[in-house]
LOVEX-921912 format. One record per residue (C-alpha): chain; x negated, y negated, z negated. Coordinates in nm, 3 decimals. Layout:
BEGIN
{A; {X; Y; Z}}
...
***
This chain:
BEGIN
{A; {0.429; 0.108; 2.242}}
{A; {0.072; -0.022; 2.221}}
{A; {-0.248; 0.178; 2.216}}
{A; {-0.611; 0.135; 2.118}}
{A; {-0.891; 0.241; 2.350}}
{A; {-1.205; 0.295; 2.141}}
{A; {-1.555; 0.335; 2.275}}
{A; {-1.732; 0.525; 2.000}}
{A; {-2.090; 0.547; 1.882}}
{A; {-2.163; 0.180; 1.808}}
{A; {-2.330; 0.088; 1.482}}
{A; {-2.188; -0.215; 1.305}}
{A; {-2.335; -0.501; 1.106}}
{A; {-2.223; -0.820; 0.940}}
{A; {-1.964; -0.941; 0.692}}
{A; {-1.590; -0.883; 0.673}}
{A; {-1.327; -1.015; 0.431}}
{A; {-1.026; -0.803; 0.332}}
{A; {-0.676; -0.937; 0.387}}
{A; {-0.429; -0.994; 0.108}}
{A; {-0.278; -0.682; -0.046}}
{A; {0.022; -0.552; 0.145}}
{A; {0.174; -0.367; -0.152}}
{A; {0.151; -0.670; -0.379}}
{A; {0.289; -0.899; -0.109}}
{A; {0.604; -0.689; -0.068}}
{A; {0.666; -0.704; -0.445}}
{A; {0.604; -1.074; -0.506}}
{A; {0.791; -1.183; -0.191}}
{A; {1.094; -0.988; -0.317}}
{A; {1.057; -1.156; -0.658}}
{A; {1.129; -1.502; -0.511}}
{A; {1.496; -1.396; -0.510}}
{A; {1.496; -1.420; -0.892}}
{A; {1.489; -1.801; -0.900}}
{A; {1.649; -2.094; -0.719}}
{A; {1.327; -2.295; -0.752}}
{A; {1.042; -2.302; -0.496}}
{A; {0.776; -2.031; -0.512}}
{A; {0.449; -2.074; -0.318}}
{A; {0.258; -1.755; -0.231}}
{A; {-0.091; -1.758; -0.080}}
{A; {-0.321; -1.495; 0.074}}
{A; {-0.017; -1.325; 0.228}}
{A; {-0.126; -1.072; 0.493}}
{A; {0.055; -1.156; 0.817}}
{A; {0.118; -0.793; 0.910}}
{A; {0.427; -0.632; 1.056}}
{A; {0.582; -0.500; 0.733}}
{A; {0.537; -0.833; 0.554}}
{A; {0.669; -1.037; 0.849}}
{A; {0.975; -0.814; 0.866}}
{A; {1.047; -0.862; 0.495}}
{A; {1.009; -1.240; 0.528}}
{A; {1.248; -1.233; 0.826}}
{A; {1.496; -1.032; 0.617}}
{A; {1.481; -1.294; 0.341}}
{A; {1.547; -1.567; 0.596}}
{A; {1.855; -1.380; 0.717}}
{A; {1.966; -1.370; 0.352}}
{A; {1.953; -1.750; 0.339}}
{A; {1.614; -1.795; 0.172}}
{A; {1.433; -2.108; 0.290}}
{A; {1.087; -2.014; 0.417}}
{A; {0.815; -2.260; 0.518}}
{A; {0.474; -2.154; 0.647}}
{A; {0.237; -2.412; 0.496}}
{A; {-0.073; -2.262; 0.661}}
{A; {-0.197; -1.920; 0.764}}
{A; {-0.123; -1.685; 0.475}}
{A; {0.052; -1.948; 0.258}}
{A; {0.432; -1.973; 0.241}}
{A; {0.687; -2.163; 0.034}}
{A; {1.008; -1.974; -0.049}}
{A; {1.327; -2.111; -0.205}}
{A; {1.622; -1.882; -0.274}}
{A; {1.870; -2.151; -0.382}}
{A; {2.137; -2.061; -0.124}}
{A; {2.135; -1.683; -0.086}}
{A; {2.422; -1.565; 0.136}}
{A; {2.576; -1.291; -0.077}}
{A; {2.829; -1.212; 0.197}}
{A; {2.540; -1.117; 0.424}}
{A; {2.370; -0.907; 0.153}}
{A; {2.697; -0.713; 0.127}}
{A; {2.726; -0.654; 0.502}}
{A; {2.666; -0.345; 0.714}}
{A; {2.406; -0.531; 0.919}}
{A; {2.204; -0.603; 0.605}}
{A; {2.211; -0.237; 0.504}}
{A; {2.099; -0.131; 0.854}}
{A; {1.806; -0.372; 0.845}}
{A; {1.705; -0.254; 0.499}}
{A; {1.711; 0.108; 0.612}}
{A; {1.452; 0.028; 0.880}}
{A; {1.208; -0.144; 0.645}}
{A; {1.027; 0.037; 0.367}}
{A; {0.958; -0.277; 0.163}}
{A; {1.325; -0.371; 0.150}}
{A; {1.382; -0.137; -0.144}}
{A; {1.235; -0.403; -0.373}}
{A; {1.500; -0.665; -0.300}}
{A; {1.755; -0.443; -0.481}}
{A; {1.631; -0.519; -0.833}}
{A; {1.630; -0.898; -0.792}}
{A; {1.969; -0.903; -0.614}}
{A; {2.131; -0.684; -0.878}}
{A; {1.981; -0.884; -1.165}}
{A; {2.067; -1.230; -1.034}}
{A; {2.387; -1.174; -0.833}}
{A; {2.540; -0.860; -0.986}}
{A; {2.538; -0.638; -0.677}}
{A; {2.290; -0.481; -0.436}}
{A; {2.279; -0.220; -0.160}}
{A; {2.003; 0.037; -0.175}}
{A; {1.948; 0.202; 0.163}}
{A; {1.731; 0.508; 0.212}}
{A; {1.412; 0.341; 0.337}}
{A; {1.226; 0.401; 0.661}}
{A; {0.856; 0.360; 0.727}}
{A; {0.583; 0.621; 0.739}}
{A; {0.629; 0.980; 0.851}}
{A; {0.447; 1.122; 0.551}}
{A; {0.714; 1.338; 0.397}}
{A; {0.992; 1.280; 0.150}}
{A; {0.975; 0.975; -0.072}}
{A; {1.194; 0.986; -0.379}}
{A; {1.398; 0.686; -0.484}}
{A; {1.549; 0.842; -0.797}}
{A; {1.328; 0.637; -1.029}}
{A; {1.457; 0.308; -0.887}}
{A; {1.823; 0.405; -0.913}}
{A; {1.803; 0.581; -1.251}}
{A; {1.636; 0.275; -1.402}}
{A; {1.902; 0.034; -1.276}}
{A; {2.183; 0.261; -1.395}}
{A; {2.024; 0.274; -1.741}}
{A; {2.028; -0.106; -1.742}}
{A; {2.406; -0.089; -1.701}}
{A; {2.463; -0.091; -1.324}}
{A; {2.739; 0.119; -1.170}}
{A; {2.630; 0.323; -0.871}}
{A; {2.836; 0.465; -0.584}}
{A; {2.718; 0.630; -0.265}}
{A; {2.870; 0.506; 0.061}}
{A; {2.848; 0.790; 0.313}}
{A; {2.934; 0.567; 0.609}}
{A; {2.647; 0.327; 0.533}}
{A; {2.423; 0.604; 0.399}}
{A; {2.337; 0.375; 0.110}}
{A; {2.394; 0.335; -0.263}}
{A; {2.597; 0.040; -0.389}}
{A; {2.490; -0.100; -0.727}}
{A; {2.720; -0.338; -0.913}}
{A; {2.739; -0.509; -1.251}}
{A; {3.021; -0.724; -1.389}}
{A; {2.786; -0.927; -1.607}}
{A; {2.421; -0.944; -1.707}}
{A; {2.237; -0.615; -1.724}}
{A; {2.153; -0.486; -2.072}}
{A; {1.805; -0.396; -2.192}}
{A; {1.732; -0.042; -2.306}}
{A; {1.456; 0.216; -2.353}}
{A; {1.367; 0.438; -2.061}}
{A; {1.103; 0.702; -1.992}}
{A; {1.036; 0.715; -1.619}}
{A; {1.027; 1.059; -1.459}}
{A; {0.729; 0.947; -1.250}}
{A; {0.495; 0.649; -1.262}}
{A; {0.635; 0.505; -0.938}}
{A; {0.480; 0.171; -0.843}}
{A; {0.776; 0.043; -0.642}}
{A; {1.018; 0.200; -0.890}}
{A; {0.852; 0.022; -1.182}}
{A; {0.845; -0.306; -0.989}}
{A; {1.214; -0.281; -0.905}}
{A; {1.313; -0.203; -1.265}}
{A; {1.095; -0.484; -1.403}}
{A; {1.257; -0.734; -1.165}}
{A; {1.602; -0.608; -1.263}}
{A; {1.520; -0.632; -1.634}}
{A; {1.369; -0.982; -1.657}}
{A; {1.716; -1.145; -1.656}}
{A; {1.887; -0.871; -1.861}}
{A; {2.018; -0.925; -2.213}}
{A; {1.793; -0.789; -2.484}}
{A; {1.470; -0.592; -2.455}}
{A; {1.387; -0.328; -2.197}}
{A; {1.111; -0.079; -2.278}}
{A; {0.960; 0.115; -1.988}}
{A; {0.736; 0.410; -2.079}}
{A; {0.531; 0.590; -1.812}}
{A; {0.537; 0.266; -1.615}}
{A; {0.300; 0.227; -1.322}}
{A; {0.009; -0.001; -1.407}}
{A; {-0.163; -0.061; -1.071}}
{A; {-0.326; -0.406; -1.027}}
{A; {-0.045; -0.506; -0.788}}
{A; {0.216; -0.431; -1.054}}
{A; {0.008; -0.628; -1.303}}
{A; {0.003; -0.919; -1.058}}
{A; {0.382; -0.908; -1.027}}
{A; {0.422; -0.915; -1.406}}
{A; {0.177; -1.203; -1.445}}
{A; {0.361; -1.400; -1.179}}
{A; {0.698; -1.334; -1.346}}
{A; {0.555; -1.444; -1.683}}
{A; {0.444; -1.773; -1.526}}
{A; {0.801; -1.808; -1.398}}
{A; {0.928; -1.784; -1.755}}
{A; {0.975; -1.409; -1.802}}
{A; {0.854; -1.238; -2.118}}
{A; {0.672; -0.913; -2.034}}
{A; {0.437; -0.747; -2.284}}
{A; {0.194; -0.462; -2.222}}
{A; {0.084; -0.571; -1.874}}
{A; {-0.186; -0.332; -1.753}}
{A; {-0.061; -0.040; -1.965}}
{A; {0.199; 0.230; -1.903}}
{A; {0.424; 0.086; -2.177}}
{A; {0.601; -0.235; -2.077}}
{A; {0.842; -0.439; -2.287}}
{A; {1.054; -0.692; -2.103}}
{A; {1.241; -0.944; -2.319}}
{A; {1.523; -1.077; -2.107}}
{A; {1.555; -1.450; -2.036}}
{A; {1.841; -1.654; -1.892}}
{A; {1.659; -1.801; -1.593}}
{A; {1.326; -1.815; -1.414}}
{A; {1.150; -2.115; -1.262}}
{A; {0.924; -2.156; -0.963}}
{A; {0.548; -2.096; -0.955}}
{A; {0.238; -2.066; -0.736}}
{A; {0.072; -1.726; -0.694}}
{A; {-0.230; -1.591; -0.504}}
{A; {-0.224; -1.230; -0.384}}
{A; {-0.521; -1.001; -0.454}}
{A; {-0.740; -0.869; -0.172}}
{A; {-0.617; -0.535; -0.041}}
{A; {-0.804; -0.252; -0.211}}
{A; {-0.701; -0.015; 0.069}}
{A; {-0.872; -0.238; 0.325}}
{A; {-1.178; -0.256; 0.102}}
{A; {-1.192; 0.124; 0.086}}
{A; {-1.129; 0.152; 0.461}}
{A; {-1.424; -0.079; 0.531}}
{A; {-1.651; 0.119; 0.298}}
{A; {-1.554; 0.433; 0.490}}
{A; {-1.606; 0.256; 0.823}}
{A; {-1.959; 0.155; 0.727}}
{A; {-2.043; 0.506; 0.605}}
{A; {-1.915; 0.708; 0.900}}
{A; {-2.093; 0.472; 1.142}}
{A; {-2.416; 0.459; 0.932}}
{A; {-2.386; 0.081; 0.937}}
{A; {-2.494; -0.210; 0.716}}
{A; {-2.180; -0.398; 0.612}}
{A; {-2.100; -0.656; 0.343}}
{A; {-1.738; -0.675; 0.229}}
{A; {-1.665; -1.019; 0.086}}
{A; {-1.446; -1.126; -0.207}}
{A; {-1.316; -0.781; -0.303}}
{A; {-1.198; -0.858; -0.661}}
{A; {-1.433; -0.587; -0.790}}
{A; {-1.265; -0.555; -1.131}}
{A; {-0.939; -0.453; -0.960}}
{A; {-1.090; -0.172; -0.750}}
{A; {-1.085; 0.084; -1.031}}
{A; {-1.236; 0.419; -0.937}}
{A; {-1.262; 0.349; -0.562}}
{A; {-1.636; 0.262; -0.552}}
{A; {-1.728; 0.568; -0.761}}
{A; {-1.514; 0.794; -0.541}}
{A; {-1.717; 0.691; -0.236}}
{A; {-2.039; 0.736; -0.433}}
{A; {-1.936; 1.098; -0.487}}
{A; {-1.949; 1.133; -0.109}}
{A; {-2.306; 1.000; -0.115}}
{A; {-2.233; 0.639; -0.016}}
{A; {-2.484; 0.415; -0.196}}
{A; {-2.275; 0.100; -0.211}}
{A; {-2.371; -0.180; -0.447}}
{A; {-2.195; -0.471; -0.612}}
{A; {-2.324; -0.818; -0.530}}
{A; {-2.122; -1.063; -0.736}}
{A; {-1.770; -1.014; -0.606}}
{A; {-1.893; -0.860; -0.280}}
{A; {-1.974; -0.500; -0.186}}
{A; {-2.283; -0.422; 0.021}}
{A; {-2.287; -0.087; 0.202}}
{A; {-2.642; -0.028; 0.335}}
{A; {-2.705; 0.185; 0.642}}
{A; {-2.793; 0.544; 0.553}}
{A; {-2.896; 0.828; 0.782}}
{A; {-2.742; 1.091; 0.553}}
{A; {-2.470; 1.103; 0.288}}
{A; {-2.478; 1.399; 0.051}}
{A; {-2.159; 1.501; -0.128}}
{A; {-2.202; 1.557; -0.500}}
{A; {-2.105; 1.879; -0.675}}
{A; {-1.952; 1.901; -1.019}}
{A; {-2.197; 1.960; -1.305}}
{A; {-2.124; 2.333; -1.306}}
{A; {-2.210; 2.353; -0.937}}
{A; {-1.852; 2.391; -0.814}}
{A; {-1.724; 2.213; -0.502}}
{A; {-1.634; 1.847; -0.540}}
{A; {-1.260; 1.774; -0.545}}
{A; {-1.113; 1.435; -0.460}}
{A; {-0.747; 1.408; -0.561}}
{A; {-0.499; 1.122; -0.585}}
{A; {-0.349; 1.022; -0.918}}
{A; {-0.155; 0.732; -1.072}}
{A; {-0.368; 0.431; -1.161}}
{A; {-0.639; 0.421; -1.282}}
{A; {-0.680; 0.738; -1.074}}
{A; {-0.760; 0.738; -0.703}}
{A; {-0.494; 0.584; -0.478}}
{A; {-0.342; 0.831; -0.228}}
{A; {-0.369; 0.567; 0.045}}
{A; {-0.746; 0.621; 0.072}}
{A; {-0.764; 1.000; 0.088}}
{A; {-0.720; 1.002; 0.467}}
{A; {-1.017; 0.766; 0.506}}
{A; {-1.232; 0.965; 0.264}}
{A; {-1.148; 1.288; 0.446}}
{A; {-1.274; 1.142; 0.776}}
{A; {-1.593; 1.014; 0.610}}
{A; {-1.656; 1.360; 0.460}}
{A; {-1.662; 1.519; 0.806}}
{A; {-2.001; 1.354; 0.865}}
{A; {-2.145; 1.392; 0.515}}
{A; {-2.375; 1.670; 0.394}}
{A; {-2.189; 1.928; 0.187}}
{A; {-1.827; 2.026; 0.127}}
{A; {-1.534; 1.868; -0.052}}
{A; {-1.175; 1.963; -0.131}}
{A; {-0.927; 1.683; -0.054}}
{A; {-0.610; 1.729; -0.263}}
{A; {-0.322; 1.502; -0.157}}
{A; {-0.064; 1.558; -0.430}}
{A; {0.199; 1.292; -0.366}}
{A; {0.298; 1.332; 0.001}}
{A; {0.336; 1.668; 0.169}}
{A; {0.278; 1.557; 0.530}}
{A; {-0.015; 1.317; 0.503}}
{A; {-0.282; 1.576; 0.585}}
{A; {-0.126; 1.706; 0.907}}
{A; {-0.329; 1.457; 1.111}}
{A; {-0.640; 1.673; 1.045}}
{A; {-0.538; 1.884; 1.347}}
{A; {-0.657; 1.593; 1.562}}
{A; {-0.987; 1.580; 1.374}}
{A; {-1.036; 1.953; 1.426}}
{A; {-0.981; 1.897; 1.799}}
{A; {-1.258; 1.636; 1.778}}
{A; {-1.497; 1.896; 1.634}}
{A; {-1.455; 1.844; 1.259}}
{A; {-1.485; 2.149; 1.037}}
{A; {-1.173; 2.137; 0.822}}
{A; {-0.966; 2.414; 0.667}}
{A; {-0.609; 2.300; 0.605}}
{A; {-0.513; 2.518; 0.310}}
{A; {-0.153; 2.394; 0.282}}
{A; {0.035; 2.063; 0.323}}
{A; {-0.152; 1.919; 0.024}}
{A; {-0.509; 2.053; 0.039}}
{A; {-0.789; 2.051; 0.295}}
{A; {-1.150; 2.170; 0.265}}
{A; {-1.396; 1.959; 0.466}}
{A; {-1.736; 2.101; 0.562}}
{A; {-1.956; 1.807; 0.655}}
{A; {-2.169; 1.794; 0.972}}
{A; {-2.430; 1.557; 0.820}}
{A; {-2.419; 1.373; 1.156}}
{A; {-2.593; 1.667; 1.328}}
{A; {-2.277; 1.720; 1.532}}
{A; {-2.084; 1.405; 1.621}}
{A; {-1.711; 1.403; 1.667}}
{A; {-1.584; 1.417; 2.026}}
{A; {-1.350; 1.159; 2.176}}
{A; {-0.982; 1.249; 2.182}}
{A; {-0.633; 1.118; 2.246}}
{A; {-0.433; 1.073; 1.927}}
{A; {-0.102; 0.937; 1.799}}
{A; {-0.084; 0.748; 1.470}}
{A; {0.187; 0.904; 1.247}}
{A; {0.151; 0.650; 0.964}}
{A; {-0.055; 0.352; 0.851}}
{A; {-0.326; 0.536; 0.659}}
{A; {-0.371; 0.826; 0.901}}
{A; {-0.385; 0.565; 1.178}}
{A; {-0.679; 0.378; 1.024}}
{A; {-0.852; 0.711; 0.951}}
{A; {-0.813; 0.809; 1.317}}
{A; {-0.955; 0.471; 1.418}}
{A; {-1.265; 0.529; 1.203}}
{A; {-1.306; 0.877; 1.350}}
{A; {-1.283; 0.738; 1.704}}
{A; {-1.538; 0.465; 1.625}}
{A; {-1.793; 0.731; 1.527}}
{A; {-1.711; 0.975; 1.810}}
{A; {-1.902; 1.035; 2.131}}
{A; {-1.704; 0.900; 2.426}}
{A; {-1.386; 0.698; 2.459}}
{A; {-1.078; 0.779; 2.250}}
{A; {-0.718; 0.662; 2.270}}
{A; {-0.476; 0.608; 1.981}}
{A; {-0.109; 0.564; 2.063}}
{A; {0.168; 0.425; 1.840}}
{A; {-0.068; 0.166; 1.695}}
{A; {0.233; -0.028; 1.566}}
{A; {0.191; 0.195; 1.260}}
{A; {-0.159; 0.055; 1.211}}
{A; {-0.032; -0.300; 1.267}}
{A; {0.213; -0.248; 0.981}}
{A; {-0.077; -0.246; 0.734}}
{A; {-0.382; -0.406; 0.899}}
{A; {-0.385; -0.759; 1.039}}
{A; {-0.563; -0.817; 1.373}}
{A; {-0.780; -0.516; 1.297}}
{A; {-0.945; -0.478; 1.639}}
{A; {-1.067; -0.839; 1.652}}
{A; {-1.208; -0.820; 1.301}}
{A; {-1.391; -0.493; 1.367}}
{A; {-1.511; -0.604; 1.712}}
{A; {-1.677; -0.902; 1.540}}
{A; {-1.894; -0.643; 1.359}}
{A; {-1.990; -0.470; 1.683}}
{A; {-1.706; -0.224; 1.740}}
{A; {-1.565; -0.169; 2.090}}
{A; {-1.186; -0.152; 2.044}}
{A; {-0.943; -0.262; 2.314}}
{A; {-0.568; -0.304; 2.282}}
{A; {-0.332; -0.210; 2.566}}
***
């Protein structure tokens, strides 16, 4: 395993550009399986999770050509369905979180798919019921194979459109169902659909490929099935989680940073959520400027009660940024309640922050009260282990602001979501070394 050695206490300055969005990349790369024609995707983040999914597609027989950094041509005109029915394929899918989204395209186009319980982050249980229920409602038969520890989905002919009300607004669940429905007979109506920008991007790409999806951007989608899809070109949005991480990095280090080409209109509530922590960021065209501040004061609600930051389905605050915002709050002035609703283990990393001198009360697996130091007491260096992508980047930000030299082990988790992060941050003045 690799580790980061971080010399803390350095203020940063300069410009940084976010990578392409990981979550969108996993969806649109899976969608290339829906057509035999070439699909060119650009602004792909070359991170571990995305590389592993591309490698999986190559094993499936998809032709992949890297045209330049971040730009790939895919052609799924000779998919090896014997391989996609094999035990080896199921094992590889079980080790890769993003592999769940190849199930919808495989089922829709080829009539069968294996759905393995996915691996990935250690952030608690992740339900897959929404994916499977949606495909069964479209007419798939489902059987559980205990030996493979996977579900087998089959269909003798085209899937059939129907109405469904999702039990949760799952982003990956909605994406999988949409990809299964685009080639189904008739109309599929999905209510309580996820409507994140990345899901919108997937739907727009599929419409350019010849699909017929109405209601993009809302929680009510109607997919009118078509017989075939064609190829297209598609550019992936900048990663809103990286944008938020960089805002937090500038704040906790009291640094002057400009974040370039953020696709401001797709950031939703993220800028305002940081403003509630006292971060005076400003929009400059499609860039965000975070000026250096000596103090960040957390707002209170209008009735004077403690500020609460909680995750929620879009257009609410993404759960992927709560870890970063929690770390930033440790050095703000005031108190805030962080309420992580979706994953029961994502706040356990605060034990490491408490060891570093942060004042945090972990109320339960979902809630933590942060009492800010207002930079009067800096965090102390520590040795940490990254349990997941988002906690890993939060730990990195904490170490960058701490007094002394910190170590973070298991940085492969960080590499899964952030491309060449140490070089990019060192260019701003950070002191991060990889072992």
